[in-house]
C-alpha positions in Angstrom: 103.7 36.1 18.8 105.5 33.3 20.2 104.4 34.6 24.2 106.2 31.2 25.5 109.9 31.3 24.5 111.8 29.5 27.4 115.6 30.7 25.6 117.4 28.7 23.3 115.7 25.6 21.9 117.5 22.6 23.3 114.9 20.1 22.5 112.3 18.6 19.8 109.3 20.0 21.7 110.3 23.4 21.9 110.7 23.7 17.9 107.6 22.4 17.5 106.0 24.2 19.4 107.5 27.2 17.3 106.8 25.1 14.1 103.0 25.1 15.3 102.8 28.8 16.3 104.1 29.5 12.9 102.0 27.6 11.9 101.6 28.7 7.5 102.9 32.3 8.1 106.4 33.6 7.7 107.2 35.4 10.0 107.4 35.3 14.1 108.1 37.4 17.0 109.9 35.5 19.9 109.0 37.3 22.7 111.9 39.1 24.3 113.9 37.3 22.2 113.4 38.4 18.8 112.6 37.3 15.1 112.3 34.3 12.9 111.2 34.2 9.4 111.5 31.0 7.1 111.0 30.5 3.3 111.1 28.6 0.6 115.0 29.6 0.4 117.9 31.2 2.3 116.9 33.9 -0.1 113.3 34.2 0.5 113.9 34.0 4.5 116.8 36.0 4.9 114.5 38.7 2.8 111.0 38.4 5.2 113.7 39.0 7.9 114.6 41.8 6.8 111.8 43.2 5.7 110.4 42.1 9.5 113.0 43.9 11.0 112.3 47.3 8.8 109.0 46.8 9.5 109.0 46.3 13.1 111.4 49.5 13.7 108.7 51.6 11.3 106.1 50.6 13.5 108.7 51.3 17.2 109.1 55.0 15.8 105.4 55.4 15.0 103.7 54.3 17.5 106.8 57.0 19.8 105.5 59.6 17.5 101.7 59.0 18.7 98.7 56.5 18.0 99.2 55.2 14.5 96.7 55.2 12.1 96.0 51.7 11.1 95.9 50.5 7.2 92.4 49.4 6.1 92.4 45.7 6.2 91.8 45.0 2.1 94.7 47.3 1.2 96.4 45.2 3.6 95.1 42.1 2.0 95.8 43.9 -1.3 99.2 44.6 -0.7 100.0 41.5 0.3 99.1 39.4 -2.5 101.1 41.8 -4.7 104.4 41.1 -2.4 103.4 38.8 -0.2 104.7 35.3 -2.3 107.9 33.1 -2.4 109.1 34.5 -5.2 109.0 38.1 -4.3 111.0 37.4 -1.0 113.7 35.9 -3.2 113.2 38.2 -5.6 113.6 40.9 -3.7 117.0 39.9 -1.8 118.6 39.2 -5.4 119.6 42.9 -5.4 121.3 43.2 -2.1 123.0 40.1 -2.0 124.6 41.3 -5.3 126.0 44.5 -3.7 126.7 42.5 -0.7 128.9 40.1 -3.2 130.2 43.6 -5.4 131.7 45.3 -1.9 132.9 42.3 -0.2 133.9 39.9 -3.3 136.2 37.7 -0.5 132.8 37.0 1.3 132.6 33.6 -0.6 136.1 32.7 -1.0 
């Protein structure tokens, strides 16, 4: 969570503060603004953004329905080791990219 978001990044210092908060993570919530994701490729970063957005929506729905039950830390750690690596993010985006190009072939013109 980046709690000190001050608007559009217009100077290098703001970018450095965001990068320092992000550290070695792949996603960051900018308080009162939105999500930021990074990756080794645009495809990977796009997949983490989609996944983060869906996760945030699910979290809000769970909280609206009652008190969510947290996932056991070891289960969360295991899941991360299975699907949280760079190649998985890239790979997961490929079918979505193919569908977008198929549905909107003029996209690449």
